[in-house]
Structure formats: structure tokens, C-alpha cells
C-alpha positions as a printed NumPy array, in Angstrom:
array([[ 18.974,   9.946,  24.462],
       [ 19.751,   8.29 ,  21.152],
       [ 23.292,   7.309,  20.397],
       [ 25.02 ,   9.295,  17.648],
       [ 26.305,   7.487,  14.591],
       [ 29.249,   8.686,  12.53 ],
       [ 28.877,   9.808,   8.936],
       [ 30.977,   6.853,   7.746],
       [ 28.916,   4.335,   9.739],
       [ 25.719,   5.904,   8.454],
       [ 26.93 ,   5.731,   4.859],
       [ 27.828,   2.032,   5.174],
       [ 24.506,   1.226,   6.813],
       [ 22.569,   3.187,   4.177],
       [ 24.478,   1.406,   1.394],
       [ 23.51 ,  -1.962,   2.879],
       [ 19.87 ,  -0.908,   3.118],
       [ 19.807,   0.413,  -0.45 ],
       [ 21.549,  -2.652,  -1.843],
       [ 18.803,  -4.903,  -0.449],
       [ 15.767,  -2.855,  -1.469],
       [ 15.002,   0.212,  -3.597],
       [ 14.759,   3.311,  -1.393],
       [ 14.104,   6.982,  -2.033],
       [ 15.896,   9.933,  -0.469],
       [ 13.023,  10.536,   1.949],
       [ 13.146,   6.966,   3.304],
       [ 16.905,   7.132,   3.837],
       [ 16.729,  10.585,   5.432],
       [ 14.211,   9.243,   7.951],
       [ 16.376,   6.196,   8.652],
       [ 19.534,   8.297,   9.115],
       [ 17.697,  10.67 ,  11.424],
       [ 16.446,   7.753,  13.533],
       [ 19.988,   6.388,  13.705],
       [ 21.044,   9.691,  15.251],
       [ 23.1  ,  11.098,  12.384],
       [ 23.507,  14.833,  12.699],
       [ 21.408,  16.802,  10.207],
       [ 24.448,  18.449,   8.635],
       [ 25.706,  15.004,   7.523],
       [ 22.423,  13.567,   6.303],
       [ 22.527,  15.62 ,   3.09 ],
       [ 26.13 ,  14.606,   2.448],
       [ 25.337,  10.911,   2.889],
       [ 22.318,  11.172,   0.565],
       [ 24.431,  12.923,  -2.083],
       [ 27.089,  10.194,  -1.84 ],
       [ 24.432,   7.496,  -2.188],
       [ 23.142,   9.205,  -5.334],
       [ 26.64 ,   9.59 ,  -6.811],
       [ 27.282,   5.881,  -6.283],
       [ 23.824,   4.951,  -7.66 ],
       [ 22.53 ,   3.438,  -4.438],
       [ 19.631,   5.911,  -4.625],
       [ 17.902,   6.86 ,  -7.842],
       [ 14.504,   8.51 ,  -7.521],
       [ 13.48 ,   7.603, -11.098],
       [ 14.307,   3.947, -10.566],
       [ 12.635,   3.948,  -7.139],
       [  9.476,   5.494,  -8.533],
       [  9.25 ,   2.999, -11.408],
       [  9.491,   0.044,  -9.012],
       [  7.076,   1.682,  -6.574],
       [  4.409,   2.337,  -9.21 ],
       [  4.675,  -1.19 , -10.629],
       [  4.494,  -2.747,  -7.165],
       [  1.558,  -0.672,  -5.973],
       [ -0.683,  -1.078,  -8.999],
       [  0.091,  -4.734,  -9.746],
       [  0.583,  -6.224,  -6.28 ],
       [ -1.164,  -3.866,  -3.854],
       [ -3.852,  -3.078,  -6.448],
       [ -3.788,   0.663,  -5.798],
       [ -5.189,   3.259,  -8.151],
       [ -3.202,   6.14 ,  -9.617],
       [ -4.502,   8.703,  -7.118],
       [ -3.321,   6.702,  -4.109],
       [  0.05 ,   6.017,  -5.736],
       [  0.564,   9.71 ,  -6.512],
       [ -0.464,  10.746,  -3.002],
       [  1.936,   8.265,  -1.443],
       [  4.85 ,   9.332,  -3.656],
       [  4.192,  13.01 ,  -2.909],
       [  4.381,  12.176,   0.798],
       [  7.84 ,  10.776,   0.059],
       [  8.706,  14.129,  -1.57 ],
       [  9.217,  12.676,  -5.042],
       [  9.185,  15.344,  -7.779],
       [  5.986,  15.603,  -9.838],
       [  7.912,  15.159, -13.09 ],
       [  9.326,  11.832, -11.872],
       [  5.907,  10.679, -10.662],
       [  4.218,  11.55 , -13.953],
       [  6.929,   9.798, -15.978],
       [  6.601,   6.664, -13.835],
       [  2.814,   6.603, -14.181],
       [  3.233,   6.3  , -17.949],
       [  4.474,   2.726, -17.487],
       [  1.032,   1.637, -16.265],
       [ -0.621,  -0.572, -18.858],
       [ -4.152,   0.848, -19.021],
       [ -5.758,  -2.465, -19.999],
       [ -4.077,  -4.347, -17.146],
       [ -4.875,  -1.483, -14.761],
       [ -8.576,  -1.697, -15.63 ],
       [ -8.591,  -5.505, -15.43 ],
       [ -7.04 ,  -5.374, -11.952],
       [ -9.597,  -2.766, -10.926],
       [-12.532,  -4.79 , -12.281],
       [-11.28 ,  -7.902, -10.52 ],
       [-11.005,  -6.06 ,  -7.196],
       [-14.436,  -4.503,  -7.682],
       [-16.012,  -7.908,  -8.353],
       [-14.347,  -9.38 ,  -5.242],
       [-15.736,  -6.508,  -3.192],
       [-19.165,  -6.85 ,  -4.8  ],
       [-19.33 , -10.518,  -3.8  ],
       [-18.794,  -9.564,  -0.144],
       [-21.702,  -7.111,  -0.078],
       [-24.729,  -8.084,   1.92 ],
       [-28.034,  -8.08 ,   0.144],
       [-29.144,  -4.467,   0.288],
       [-30.601,  -1.687,  -1.808],
       [-29.09 ,  -0.833,  -5.183],
       [-28.038,   2.634,  -4.03 ],
       [-26.245,   1.211,  -0.978],
       [-24.446,  -1.407,  -3.067],
       [-23.243,   1.235,  -5.521],
       [-22.182,   3.56 ,  -2.696],
       [-20.166,   0.789,  -1.045],
       [-18.42 ,  -0.059,  -4.308],
       [-17.685,   3.6  ,  -5.031],
       [-16.282,   4.148,  -1.529],
       [-14.156,   1.021,  -1.83 ],
       [-12.759,   2.072,  -5.213],
       [-12.058,   5.624,  -4.044],
       [-10.265,   4.334,  -0.939],
       [ -8.001,   2.317,  -3.242],
       [ -7.199,   5.498,  -5.166],
       [ -8.967,   4.857,  -8.438],
       [-10.146,   7.747, -10.578],
       [-13.831,   8.682, -10.401],
       [-14.402,   8.527, -14.168],
       [-13.011,   4.976, -14.233],
       [-15.044,   3.968, -11.176],
       [-18.363,   5.122, -12.581],
       [-17.676,   3.797, -16.083],
       [-16.723,   0.323, -14.835],
       [-19.594,   0.11 , -12.355],
       [-22.089,   1.117, -15.037],
       [-20.606,  -1.027, -17.836],
       [-19.748,  -4.245, -16.001],
       [-22.473,  -6.77 , -16.855],
       [-21.512,  -9.29 , -14.168],
       [-22.282,  -6.811, -11.403],
       [-25.976,  -7.327, -10.94 ],
       [-27.318,  -4.626,  -8.703],
       [-30.626,  -6.37 ,  -8.094],
       [-28.983,  -8.568,  -5.449],
       [-25.562,  -9.451,  -4.091],
       [-24.336, -13.036,  -3.867]])
């Protein structure tokens, strides 16, 4: 049986967590639940964290989007899916996606696609394309971008892989 934590202890712990790293309400709710805080207090703690600006879903989402597309090299679809799992409002997600620099986004995608291409074993053109498409889709990139980049990128030579 998990040990119960008081509302005050939970608030202090949550403040420490949020002061070290950006968190969303969903992340903190999960943490408070795991700590054994009673459900009736979880909402109160979250509200207090928002009042005191320890949690801000807009700010969280902006950092999350920037981190995932620049560092993790995720596409928009994967970012959106992940944020929806964290119960972030669609309006906040859409606003945060606007910060993505389209040119940088495409450059990151091309770079990742080329890295993947260089790992492909020499095989048929159709198999090479299928592998690249699957890779790009698993990273959450949009189909129109995937097909455009694969078809327009001159340094991807589908006659043979390196």
C-alpha cells in the first residue's frame, strides 16, 4: 500500500519539480497520484501551481514543440499526438506549432532522411522509397512533405544506396 502524502507536502514537492523543469498539468497529476495524494487534493494543488505560475500550459507547449522538432527531430504529427496524450488543449497546440520555422523544419527533415538513406542496404528502388517513407512517417512528418522531399532531393540517388 502506498504511503499517503499531505496536500502541503505534495504542493512543495510539485513546486520543486516545476522549478527544475517545465511540466504540464497532466505530468504533475500523474506524479501527485503516484505520490499517493488523494484525488480531491490533486486539483487544488494543480490550481495553486497555476496561480503561482509554476505550471503554464502555453509555456510548456512552446518549450515542448521547440525541443521535439529541433532536438528529437520529430515531425508535427508526432508532436501533436504526444501533446494530445498529455491532454493539452488543441488551441494551445496549434498556437505553439506556429513557432516552427518551416525552412529549419524541412532542413532537419532532409538531414534525417539523408542519414537514414545512407544506412539502407542496396536494394530495389521501391524498397528504398518504402523504407524512407516508413521512417519519415514514424517520426511524425506529414505525407505531403515526405513525398515532396523524397522526389525533389537530388542527393538521394535511388539507383543504389551507399
